[in-house]
N, C-alpha and C positions, 0 to 999 in steps of 0.2 A: 606388549600392550602397556607395560608399566610406564614407559616413556610418554605414551599418549595421555595417560592419566595425569602425569606431571604437567604436561602442556595445558590441559584443561584446568588444573588446579591453579596454575600461574595466571591464566586468564581470569578465572573467578576472583582471585585475590586482587587483580588489577582493577576490576570493576568495584570491589569493595573500597579500594584505595581512592577511586574517583568519588565515590559517595562521601567519604570522609573529607577529601580535599575541597569539595564544592559545597559542603554543608552550610556555609555562611553566605552563599550566593543566591539564596532563595527566600529572603526574609520578607518580601512583598509579593503581591500578585503579579506585578509587572516583571519582577525578577524571576519568579518561579515559572511563569508562563512564557515570557518573551526574552529572558536573559538581558533585560534592560535595553532591548533593541540595539545591541551593540556588537553583534557577531560579524566577523569578516566573511569575505566571499568563500574562502576555502572551507571554513567550518560549516557554513550554511549549505554549501554544495554537497559536502559529505553527509550532512544531516538529511538533506533531501534524497540523495542517492541511496543511503542505507535504509531509509524509511520506504523507499520505492521497492527495493529488492530484498525480499525476506526468504525464509525457509520455504514459503509457498512457491516462490519462483524457482528456486533451485531444485526442490523435490516435487511438489505438486505439478507445476506448470512444465518445467524443463523435462522432467521424467515422463509425464503423461504425453505431452505433445511432441517431444523429441522422438519418442518411440512411434508415435502415430504418423508424423509427417516427415521424418527423416531430416535431412539438412535444410529443407525448406522452413523448418521451425525457427531457424536463425533470423528470419525476417521479423519475428516478434521482437527479438532483442534489438534489431536495427531500428524498427519502428519506435520502440521505447526510447532510444537515444535521440532520434531526430524529432519525433512528435512529442513524446512525453517529457523530454528534458530541454532540448534546444528551443523548439517553438514555444513550449510552455513558458520558459523563462523570458523569452523575447516579448511575448504578448502580455503575460500576466504579472511578472515580478515587480517591475517598476510601478505599474498602475495600482497593483494591490498595496504596495508599500505606501504610496502617496495617499490613496483614497482612505485606507484604514486609519492612517495618521490624522487626516482631516476630520474623519468621523469619530475618532477616539474609540475605535472598535478593536477589541482584543481577540474575538472569536468570530467564526463565520456566522452564527446566529445573531450576534450583536451587529455584524455588518448588515445583515438583512433588515434588522429592526431600524437602523439609522438610515440606511440607503432607501428604504421603502416606507418608512414611517409607520411601522406596525409591530407592536409588542407581541401580538399573537403569532406572527411569523417567526419571531425569535424563539418563542416557547415550542412551537411545533417542530421547527428545524432542529432545536436542541434535543428533543425527544427522539427524533428520527436518527440523528447522528449517534446518540448513545446506544440505541437499540441495534442498529445495523453495523456498528463497529465491533460488536461482541462476536458475531460469527466470523468476521475477518480475523480477529485476535485468536479465536479458538482454532482456526485453520493453521495459524502460525505455530501454535503449540503442537498440533497434530503432526505437522511436517517435521518438526525437530524430534518429536517422540519416535517417529518412524525411523529416522537416522540412527538414533542411539539404541533402539531396540534391535535393529538388524546388525549393526556394525559392532556394538559393544555388548549386546545381549542383556541390556538393562531393562527393567520394567518401565513401560512408557509413562505411567503415572508418576513415578519417582522423578523422572527427568522433567516433566511438566511442572511439578511442584517446586523443584529446585530452581528452574528457570524463572518461575513466577516470583519466588522469594528474592532472587538476585536482582531481577529487574525492578521490583518494588522498592528494594533497598536504595539503589542509587537515584531512582526517580523521586522517592519520598524526600530524601535529604537534599538533593541538588537541583531538582526541577529541570527546566529546559537547558540550563547551562551544563549540568551534568550529562544530560542526554546528548547535547551537541559535542561535548568533549569526548565522551565515550564513542559517539558516532565517528568522530575523526579517526580515533584509534582503530575502531572496528572496520572502517572503510579501508584503511591501509592493509589490515589483515585480509579483508575480502579480495582486494586486488592481487595480493601475493597468492592467496589460496586458489583463486580461480585460474590464474596462470599455471600454477603447479598442477591443478586438476586436469587442465587441458593437456599439458605436457605428458603427464602419466598415462592418460587415456589414449593419447595418440601413439604412444610407444608400446601399447599392448599389441602383441603379435597379431591377433585376430583382426584388430582394427586397421593396422597398417596394410594387411593384405587386401581387405575389402575396399579401403579407400583408394588404393592404387588401381584396383579393378574399376572402381567408379569413375576415377579420373579418365581412364582410357575409354570408357563407354558412354558416360552420361555427363561429362563436364562438371563434376562435383555435385550434380543433382540439386542445384539451388532452386530450380523450378519444377522438381519432381517430388512425388510423395511416396513414402514407403507403404502407406495403407491404400488399398484400392477398393475397400468395401463400399465406399460411397461414390466412387468414380471421381474423376478429376474436378468436375464442377462442384460437387458437394464438398470435397476437401478444400477447394479454393475458397468457397464462401465461409466455411468453418474457420479456416486459417485467418482470413481477413477480419472476421468478427473478433478473433483473439487479438490481432494487432490493434484494431480500433478500440476495444475495451481497455486493454492494458496501457495503451498510449494516450488516448484522450481521457480515460477515466480519471487520471491524476490531475487533470485540469480543474476538477471540482471536488476533490476529496479534502476534508478539513485537515487531515494530518499532514498533507503535502503543502497545501496552501498556507498553512501556519508558518512555514519556513520563510515565506516572503515577508510576513509581518515583522520578523525579528532581525532581518538583515540590516547592516549598518547604514549604507548609503548607496548612491548610484554606482560608484566605483566598485563597491563590493558586489553589486548585482551583476555588473559586466564580468567580473572575475568568476562569480558563481555560475554564470551561464556557460562559460567555457569549461570549467572544471566539472560541473555536473553532467555535461554532455559527454565528455571523455570518459568519465566514471561509468555512466550508463552504457556506453558503447562497449567497454571492456567487460563489465559485469554481465550485461544483458546478452551480448553475443556469446561470451564464454559459457554462460549457464545453458543456453539453448543448444549450443554446439556440442557440449558434453552430453546433454540429453539426447541429441540426435545420434550420437555415436552408439547409443544403446541398440540401435537397429542392427549393428554389426556384431553385437554380442548375442545374437539370436539363440545360439545353442546353449549359452551359459545362463540366459535370462528367460528361458522357456517357462511360461506360466506365471511369471512375476507380474503383479499388478503395476500399472503405470506409476502410482504414488510411491512404490517401493523400488523403482528402477535405479535411481541414483544411489541410494544406500547400498544396494547389491553390487553396483559397479565399483563403488569405493571399496567394498569388502573384497572383491575379486582382484582389483588392480593395485590399490594403494599399499605400499609397504609400511610396516610398523614404524611408528615415529611420525611419518607424514600423515597418517590417519588422524592423529590428534590435531594437526594443523588444519586439515580440512573440516574436522568437526568444529573447530573454533571458527572457521569461515562461516559455516551455516549457523552456528550459535550466535555469532556477531550480527549476521543479517537478521536473525530472529529477534534478538534483544533490542536492536535499534528500532525495528518496526513496532514491537510491542510497547516500548516506552513512548513512542510518538503517538500511537493509537490510544494508549491509556491517558496520556496528557490531553489529547484532543477531546476525548470523551468526558473526562472528569471536569475539564474547564467549562464545557457547555452547561453542565449541571450546576457547578458552583457559581459561575459568573452570570449565566443567562437565566437559570431557573431560581436558584437560591437567592442570589443578590438581586436579580431582576424582578422577581415576583414574590417570593416568600418573605424575605427580610431585606427590604430596600435600604434600611439604615445600617446594615451589617458593616462592621469596620473592615479595613483592608486585611488586618491580621486574621480576623475570623474567616473571611472568604478564603484566604491563603491556606489556613488549616483545613477548611472544608474541602478544598481542592486536593490537598495532600491525602486526606482520608479517602476521598472518592477514587483517587488513583489506586489505592489498595483494594477498594471494593470492586472496581472494574477488573483488576487483575484476578481477583478471587473468582468472580463470576465467569470470566473467560476460561480459566483453567478448569473449573468444574464442568462447563459445557464441553470443553475439549476432551476431558476424561470420559464423559458420557458418550460423546461422539465416537471415541475409540472403542468403548465397550459395546455399543449397540449399532455401530456402523451407520450412523444417520445419513451421512453423505460423504462424498469424496473430498479430499483436501482442496483441490483446485476449484471445485464448484462452490464450496463455502465462500471462498474469496471472491469468485465471480459474482455470486449473488449480492454480497456486500457492496462491492464496487459498483455493480449495475444499478442498484437502488439509490445509493448516495449520489452517484454521478448523474443519474437520470433526474432525480429531484432537483439538483442544484446547478446543473450545467448551464442551462439558459439563464436563470436568475443571477448567477454569479458572473459568468463570462460576458454575457451581453450587458449586464448591469455595470460592469467596469467600462465597457466600450461605448455604450449608447444611452443618452439621457432619457429616451422615451420609454424605457422599460417600466411597466406599471405594476402596482400591487396585485391586481387581478391576474395578471400574466404569471406572476410568481406562484400564486395559489393554484392556477391551472397546471403549472409544471409539477408542483409537489403532489397534489391530489391525483392528477392524471397518471403520474408515474407509479404511484402506489397501486392504483387500480389496474393499470396496464400490466404491471409485474405479476400480480396474482393471476390475472386473466391469461397471460401468456404462459405461465408455468403450467397451468392445467390444460391449455390448448395444446402445447407441445407434448405434454405428458400423455394425454388421451389420444392425440394424433398418432403418436408412436405405437401405442399399445392397443388402440381401439377403444371405443366408448364403453365396453364391458369390463375394462380393466379396473382393478381395485383402486381406491382413493390413494393408498400408500404408494403403490407402484407408479401411478400417474404423477404424484408429487415428487417422488425420487427422480424419475426420468425428466420431469419438467425442470427441476433444479439443475439437472445435468445439461440443460440448454442455456444455462445462465449467461455465458458469453454473448450469445446471439440476443438474448433478452435485454442484456445491458446495453448493447449497441442500439437496439430499437428504442429503448427508453431515452438514451442520450439524444438521439436524433429527434424524438418526439419533444423533448424538453426545449431544444433550440428552436424548433419550428413553432410550437405552441406559444412560447414566450414572445417570439417576434410577432406572430399574427394577432394574439390577444392584445399586445401593446399597441398595435396599430388601431385597434377598435375601441380602446378605452382611454379614459382621460389621463393626460400627462401628470406625473407626480408634482407635488407642490414645489414652487420655485425656490423657496427657502431651503428645502432639502437639497435640491440640485445645486444651488449656489455653494453650499458647503462641500458637497461631494466632489464637484468638478472644478472648483476654483483653483487655479494654479498658484501655489505658494512654494517658497523655498522649504523643502521638506526638513532639512537639518535645522533651519532657523525656527520652524514651528515646533519641532520636537524639543528644542532647548528652552522654550518659553516656560 
């Protein structure tokens, strides 16, 4: 185990080194938040991919759903690569880059304000983003804590506090440039680690024997499910909801959309499209494939909860020395996501609420320092919630993430995606999407919770089981957002022409940025 700790120490020191190296690259709001809008395609693609895939994917999702669906769970990773990366970049990246530059928008709430001419929209969306990114961040801490507690025997709260301190350090000093640079390094580690993890798991004796049997009888089981308690129909609907939530959800999440703001130019966008898709295919498929292999560890993982499946598999299979590498893999995935989520959350408060409402005359330096401090505050709140979640078992790791993604994507999917593509999207349609999604989410949580347990169930049980249906709820809310945004826009007055002329007027993007 000593060598594993050495690997972890080297990784931690490298992150400290990045913080020191990039400390002069965050002197303004534009530098801290967008790295001067000068990142190339490779760095942007790795920043996107490492934000997309965190410890929640490797532990919460891959472990839970790999065990539940068997090899069919790999369709989630394939969907993430095709829909969540390739199609997302093709449809959104260039349009987001151009429109946000024309509108001089640095954040998603600021985009809504200037695209729809409403400061209230900016404030409400900023509050929603801040509040609902907290459970997502907490789920990342919990996922990493699960790994280190099982594999290394370390107390979870110590790991979470250490991770929070390390993430806060390089984020505070280097901002988005430090995040992107560390994401590039962490992305390389993730690629190596996931390949090593697949190789080691595939060479485990029990897995080899069972896979050979499956090849002979079921053609690798890509369309079969290991769980039969719901029947084929129920499992298919459940799996499709996961594919839809995790693949389309990133189309409207502020922490992933932010990457399009900061990419350098059209050439970098094309480069980023290819690289992010390949990255997502390797990481997504590899994560769910290893999770699916847990089905063939049935004797060794008897009674192990889904959230703890991957850590136990690592403990059983991975030799000393390589454990440290795989721990760094999941640590890298976690830190990149946490830094992106923290930056997205802090920026909406500093730029959209503090500068936009409280102190409109605040200097760039003051806003920049406010954003740095808020990053620390967000990290602190998230780690406290994660520790409480671990102590009191508020909810499972995967479903905390699902709830966060579902609400944010439901609120913003129609207003953001259709707002980029269609001039006729109106302000009332945006309000209908946001308010309707919040009401619908609460209603569906209790509907599914009481439907499962009966209407005599306790409030707490209904709430817990309702949140357990968060993937399905998220998909319903995303569909609602797209439909209601379209329909209400047809029935309400078109936005002011002066707003549309700025948002949709084609200009040379590089020329405008250099003005």
